[in-house]
TORSEBA-140459 format. One record per residue: residue number from 1; residue in three letters; y negated, x, z of N, C-alpha, C, O, CB in turn. Coordinates in steps of 0.1 Angstrom, whole numbers, plus 5000, padded with zeros to 4 digits. Atoms other than C-alpha are relative to their C-alpha. Glycine has a CB too. Layout:
[tilum NUM,'ALA',[Y,X,Z],[Y,X,Z],[Y,X,Z],[Y,X,Z],[Y,X,Z]]
...
***
This chain:
[tilum 1,'UNK',[4999,5001,4986],[4984,5036,4834],[4988,4993,5006],[4977,4998,5005],[5002,5014,5007]]
[tilum 2,'UNK',[5011,5008,4993],[4963,5010,4853],[4997,5006,5013],[5007,5010,5021],[5003,4985,5001]]
[tilum 3,'UNK',[5004,4994,4987],[4944,5023,4883],[4995,4989,5009],[4990,4978,5004],[4989,5011,4999]]
[tilum 4,'UNK',[5004,5010,4991],[4936,5004,4914],[4994,5006,5012],[4994,5018,5014],[5012,4991,5004]]
[tilum 5,'UNK',[5006,4996,4987],[4918,5006,4948],[5009,4995,5011],[5013,4983,5011],[4986,4995,5001]]
[tilum 6,'UNK',[4993,5004,4988],[4938,5005,4980],[4992,5001,5012],[4986,5012,5015],[5013,5009,5001]]
[tilum 7,'UNK',[5008,5000,4987],[4920,4995,5012],[5009,4996,5011],[5015,4985,5010],[4987,4991,4998]]
[tilum 8,'UNK',[4992,5004,4988],[4937,4994,5046],[4991,5001,5012],[4980,5007,5012],[5013,5009,5002]]
[tilum 9,'UNK',[5007,5000,4987],[4924,4988,5081],[5010,5002,5011],[5014,4992,5017],[4991,4987,5002]]
[tilum 10,'UNK',[4990,4996,4990],[4947,5006,5105],[4995,5011,5009],[5001,5022,5010],[5013,5004,4993]]
[tilum 11,'UNK',[5005,4990,4991],[4925,5024,5130],[5009,5003,5012],[5007,5013,5019],[4986,4996,5004]]
[tilum 12,'UNK',[4990,4998,4990],[4954,5020,5154],[5009,5011,4996],[5015,5018,5005],[5008,4987,5003]]
[tilum 13,'UNK',[4991,4990,5005],[4974,5043,5132],[4993,5013,4997],[4997,5024,5000],[5008,4995,4988]]
[tilum 14,'UNK',[5008,4989,5004],[4947,5066,5119],[4986,4998,5006],[4979,4989,5002],[4999,5001,4985]]
[tilum 15,'UNK',[5013,5001,4993],[4916,5071,5142],[4989,5002,4990],[4990,5009,4980],[4999,5009,5012]]
[tilum 16,'UNK',[5012,4998,5008],[4881,5070,5128],[4997,5015,4998],[4998,5023,5007],[4987,4993,5006]]
[tilum 17,'UNK',[5003,4987,5003],[4872,5102,5110],[5013,5008,4995],[5011,5020,4991],[4995,5007,5012]]
[tilum 18,'UNK',[4988,4993,5004],[4909,5111,5102],[5000,5001,4985],[4998,4991,4978],[5012,4993,5006]]
[tilum 19,'UNK',[4998,4998,5014],[4915,5125,5067],[5014,4996,4997],[5024,5002,5002],[4996,5014,4995]]
[tilum 20,'UNK',[4986,5005,5003],[4945,5106,5052],[5002,5003,4985],[4993,5001,4977],[5001,4985,5003]]
[tilum 21,'UNK',[4996,4997,5014],[4963,5116,5020],[5010,4990,4995],[5019,4986,5003],[5005,5014,4999]]
[tilum 22,'UNK',[4991,5009,5006],[4982,5094,4996],[5010,5008,4991],[5005,5017,4983],[4993,4989,4991]]
[tilum 23,'UNK',[4990,4992,5008],[5015,5108,4981],[5009,4989,4994],[5010,4978,4998],[5008,5009,5010]]
[tilum 24,'UNK',[4990,5009,5005],[5042,5093,4959],[5011,4998,5011],[5013,5007,5019],[5007,5006,4987]]
[tilum 25,'UNK',[4990,5003,4989],[5068,5076,4982],[5012,5010,5000],[5017,5013,5011],[5005,4986,4998]]
[tilum 26,'UNK',[4989,4991,5001],[5095,5100,4970],[4996,5014,5006],[5005,5022,5008],[5004,5002,4985]]
[tilum 27,'UNK',[5004,4988,4994],[5075,5129,4985],[5001,5001,5015],[4999,5011,5021],[4986,5003,4997]]
[tilum 28,'UNK',[5000,5001,4985],[5080,5118,5021],[5011,5010,5006],[5022,5011,5001],[5004,4986,5005]]
[tilum 29,'UNK',[4991,4991,4993],[5095,5144,5044],[4999,4995,5015],[4988,4995,5021],[4996,5015,4999]]
[tilum 30,'UNK',[5000,5006,4987],[5105,5129,5077],[4997,5009,5012],[4993,5004,5023],[5014,4994,5003]]
[tilum 31,'UNK',[5003,4991,4989],[5099,5160,5098],[4986,5006,4999],[4982,5014,5008],[5009,5011,5000]]
[tilum 32,'UNK',[5014,4994,5001],[5063,5168,5086],[4993,4995,4988],[4995,4984,4984],[5001,5015,5000]]
[tilum 33,'UNK',[5008,5003,5012],[5039,5169,5057],[5008,4997,4988],[5018,5004,4986],[4990,5011,4998]]
[tilum 34,'UNK',[4993,5002,5013],[5050,5154,5024],[5000,5012,4991],[4991,5020,4991],[4994,4988,4993]]
[tilum 35,'UNK',[4999,4989,5010],[5061,5177,4996],[4990,4997,4989],[4987,4986,4986],[5015,5001,4995]]
[tilum 36,'UNK',[5009,5001,5012],[5038,5184,4967],[4985,4998,5004],[4981,5000,5015],[5004,4988,4992]]
[tilum 37,'UNK',[5015,5001,4998],[5001,5177,4963],[4997,4985,5001],[5004,4976,4995],[4992,5006,4988]]
[tilum 38,'UNK',[5004,5014,4997],[4983,5145,4974],[4994,4995,4987],[4987,5002,4979],[4990,5000,5011]]
[tilum 39,'UNK',[5006,5007,5012],[4973,5120,4947],[4986,4997,5003],[4977,4997,4994],[5008,4987,4997]]
[tilum 40,'UNK',[5014,5002,4996],[4941,5112,4966],[4999,5001,5016],[5009,5001,5023],[4996,4985,4996]]
[tilum 41,'UNK',[5003,4999,4986],[4925,5117,5000],[4988,4991,5003],[4980,4989,4995],[4998,5014,5005]]
[tilum 42,'UNK',[5011,5008,4996],[4902,5095,5020],[4998,5002,5015],[5008,5006,5022],[5002,4985,4997]]
[tilum 43,'UNK',[5003,4999,4985],[4885,5095,5055],[4998,4986,5005],[4992,4978,4999],[4988,5009,5002]]
[tilum 44,'UNK',[5001,5013,4993],[4888,5066,5079],[4985,4998,5004],[4979,5006,5010],[5009,4999,5012]]
[tilum 45,'UNK',[5014,5003,4998],[4853,5050,5080],[4998,4995,5015],[5008,4992,5022],[4995,4989,4990]]
[tilum 46,'UNK',[5004,5004,4986],[4835,5039,5112],[5005,4986,5003],[5008,4983,5015],[4985,5000,5001]]
[tilum 47,'UNK',[4995,5014,4997],[4847,5003,5108],[5016,5000,5000],[5022,4989,5001],[4995,4990,4989]]
[tilum 48,'UNK',[4985,4999,5000],[4884,5016,5107],[5006,4998,4987],[5019,4998,4986],[5005,4990,5009]]
[tilum 49,'UNK',[4995,5002,5013],[4888,5010,5070],[5003,5014,4993],[4996,5024,4996],[4991,4991,4991]]
[tilum 50,'UNK',[4996,4988,5008],[4904,5035,5046],[5001,4996,4986],[5009,4987,4983],[5013,5007,5006]]
[tilum 51,'UNK',[5000,5005,5014],[4898,5032,5008],[5004,5012,4991],[4997,5022,4991],[4987,4994,4997]]
[tilum 52,'UNK',[4996,4990,5010],[4916,5051,4981],[4997,4993,4986],[4999,4981,4985],[5015,5004,5001]]
[tilum 53,'UNK',[5003,5005,5014],[4905,5047,4944],[5007,5008,4990],[5010,5020,4992],[4985,4999,4998]]
[tilum 54,'UNK',[4994,4992,5011],[4921,5057,4911],[5015,5002,5002],[5020,5011,4995],[4993,5013,4999]]
[tilum 55,'UNK',[4986,4999,4999],[4957,5052,4922],[5008,4992,4990],[5002,4981,4986],[5005,4997,5014]]
[tilum 56,'UNK',[4992,5008,5009],[4985,5040,4899],[5004,4987,5008],[5011,4988,5018],[5012,5008,4995]]
[tilum 57,'UNK',[4997,5013,4993],[4989,5003,4909],[5014,4997,5002],[5018,4989,5010],[4993,4989,4993]]
[tilum 58,'UNK',[4986,5003,5000],[5026,5002,4903],[5009,5010,5008],[5020,5008,5010],[5006,4998,4986]]
[tilum 59,'UNK',[4993,4989,4994],[5036,5034,4921],[5000,4998,5015],[4990,4997,5022],[4994,5014,4997]]
[tilum 60,'UNK',[4999,5001,4985],[5049,5030,4957],[4994,5013,5006],[4998,5024,5002],[5014,4997,5005]]
[tilum 61,'UNK',[5006,4988,4993],[5029,5053,4980],[5004,5001,5014],[5009,4992,5020],[4985,4998,4999]]
[tilum 62,'UNK',[4999,4998,4986],[5031,5068,5014],[4987,5007,5004],[4983,5016,4997],[5013,5009,5004]]
[tilum 63,'UNK',[5012,4994,4995],[5000,5076,5034],[5004,5009,5011],[5012,5006,5019],[4990,4989,5004]]
[tilum 64,'UNK',[4997,4990,4990],[5001,5107,5056],[4987,5006,5006],[4978,5009,4999],[5009,5010,4995]]
[tilum 65,'UNK',[5011,4992,4993],[4978,5123,5082],[5006,5006,5012],[5016,5001,5018],[4988,4991,5003]]
[tilum 66,'UNK',[4996,4993,4987],[4983,5147,5111],[4990,4996,5010],[4978,4999,5009],[5001,5015,4998]]
[tilum 67,'UNK',[5008,5005,4989],[4970,5131,5143],[5005,5006,5013],[5016,5004,5017],[4999,4985,5000]]
[tilum 68,'UNK',[4997,4993,4987],[4970,5152,5175],[5014,5007,4998],[5022,5007,5007],[5001,4989,5011]]
[tilum 69,'UNK',[4988,4993,5002],[4997,5174,5160],[5013,4993,4996],[5023,4998,4995],[5003,5008,5012]]
[tilum 70,'UNK',[4989,5009,5004],[5019,5145,5150],[4998,4995,4986],[4987,4991,4982],[5001,4988,5010]]
[tilum 71,'UNK',[5001,5006,5014],[5027,5135,5114],[5001,4985,5001],[5011,4980,5006],[5012,5006,4991]]
[tilum 72,'UNK',[5000,5014,5000],[5019,5099,5109],[5000,4995,4986],[4992,4998,4977],[4987,4994,5007]]
[tilum 73,'UNK',[4998,5006,5013],[5031,5079,5079],[4997,4985,5000],[4998,4979,5011],[5014,5003,4995]]
[tilum 74,'UNK',[5002,5014,5002],[5022,5045,5066],[5004,4997,4985],[4999,5003,4976],[4986,4995,5003]]
[tilum 75,'UNK',[4995,5003,5013],[5041,5030,5036],[4991,4990,4993],[4984,4982,5000],[5014,4995,5000]]
[tilum 76,'UNK',[5008,5010,5008],[5023,5011,5008],[5008,4996,4989],[5011,5004,4980],[4986,5007,4996]]
[tilum 77,'UNK',[4992,5006,5011],[5043,4989,4985],[4991,4993,4990],[4979,4991,4993],[5011,4991,5006]]
[tilum 78,'UNK',[5008,5008,5010],[5032,4970,4954],[4995,4987,5007],[5002,4981,5015],[5009,4997,4988]]
[tilum 79,'UNK',[5005,5012,4993],[5011,4940,4964],[5009,4988,4997],[5015,4987,4986],[4985,4997,4995]]
[tilum 80,'UNK',[4992,5012,5001],[5028,4907,4969],[4994,4991,4989],[4981,4992,4986],[5001,4992,5013]]
[tilum 81,'UNK',[5005,5009,5010],[5024,4880,4941],[4989,4992,5007],[4990,4988,5018],[5011,4992,4994]]
[tilum 82,'UNK',[5012,5008,4995],[4991,4861,4945],[5005,4986,5003],[5001,4980,5013],[4989,5000,4990]]
[tilum 83,'UNK',[4995,5014,4997],[5009,4827,4942],[5014,5001,5004],[5022,5009,4998],[4998,4991,4987]]
[tilum 84,'UNK',[4986,5000,4996],[5041,4821,4961],[5009,4994,4989],[5005,4985,4982],[5002,4993,5013]]
[tilum 85,'UNK',[4991,5006,5010],[5072,4813,4940],[5002,4986,5003],[5001,4982,5015],[5013,5008,4999]]
[tilum 86,'UNK',[4997,5014,4998],[5080,4777,4935],[5014,4998,5007],[5023,5006,5006],[5001,4992,4987]]
[tilum 87,'UNK',[4988,5003,4993],[5107,4762,4957],[5009,4992,4990],[5004,4988,4979],[4998,4991,5012]]
[tilum 88,'UNK',[4991,5007,5009],[5138,4746,4941],[4995,4985,4998],[4996,4979,4987],[5014,5000,5005]]
[tilum 89,'UNK',[5005,5014,5000],[5124,4711,4950],[4988,4999,4991],[4988,4989,4983],[4997,4996,5014]]
[tilum 90,'UNK',[5012,5000,5009],[5091,4719,4932],[5004,5001,4986],[4999,4994,4977],[4990,5010,5004]]
[tilum 91,'UNK',[4996,4998,5014],[5109,4731,4901],[5007,4988,4995],[5005,4984,4983],[5010,5012,4999]]
[tilum 92,'UNK',[4994,5012,5004],[5131,4700,4900],[4990,4989,4997],[4991,4982,4987],[5011,4995,5011]]
[tilum 93,'UNK',[5010,5010,5003],[5101,4677,4903],[4992,5003,4988],[4990,4993,4980],[4991,5000,5012]]
[tilum 94,'UNK',[5008,4996,5012],[5082,4696,4876],[5009,4997,4988],[5004,4992,4978],[4996,5015,5000]]
[tilum 95,'UNK',[4991,5003,5011],[5113,4693,4853],[5001,4985,4997],[5001,4980,4986],[5014,5006,5003]]
[tilum 96,'UNK',[4999,5015,5001],[5116,4655,4860],[4988,4995,4993],[4989,4986,4984],[5002,4994,5013]]
[tilum 97,'UNK',[5012,5005,5006],[5080,4650,4851],[4999,5004,4985],[4995,4996,4977],[4988,5006,5007]]
[tilum 98,'UNK',[5001,4996,5014],[5083,4670,4819],[5009,4993,4990],[5006,4991,4979],[5003,5015,4999]]
[tilum 99,'UNK',[4991,5007,5009],[5113,4651,4806],[4998,4985,5002],[5005,4977,4995],[5015,5004,5003]]
[tilum 100,'UNK',[5002,5014,4998],[5100,4617,4818],[5010,4993,5008],[5012,4981,5007],[4999,4994,4987]]
[tilum 101,'UNK',[4989,5006,4991],[5127,4610,4844],[4994,4995,5012],[5001,4989,5021],[5011,5010,5003]]
***
């Protein structure tokens, strides 16, 4: 299991000083706190950033905190590929070059 660091900057969702917990996405309960135990917790820093370390990089997560009596969630999916996929036009051009057409 590879571990990773997740950093977000959403002080609009979680004010500075808020303790936010990371749960597996399947633990989400729409009416309140997620079921089970948190995988990790972190506190929103003064610059509005929130950093979790040691999380499974392939597991979809949900972040949860209670703010002013309200349950606030934020989903975290697997990161997008670093390079965008090739377009059909790019693949055709690459193929033409490889066969000498």
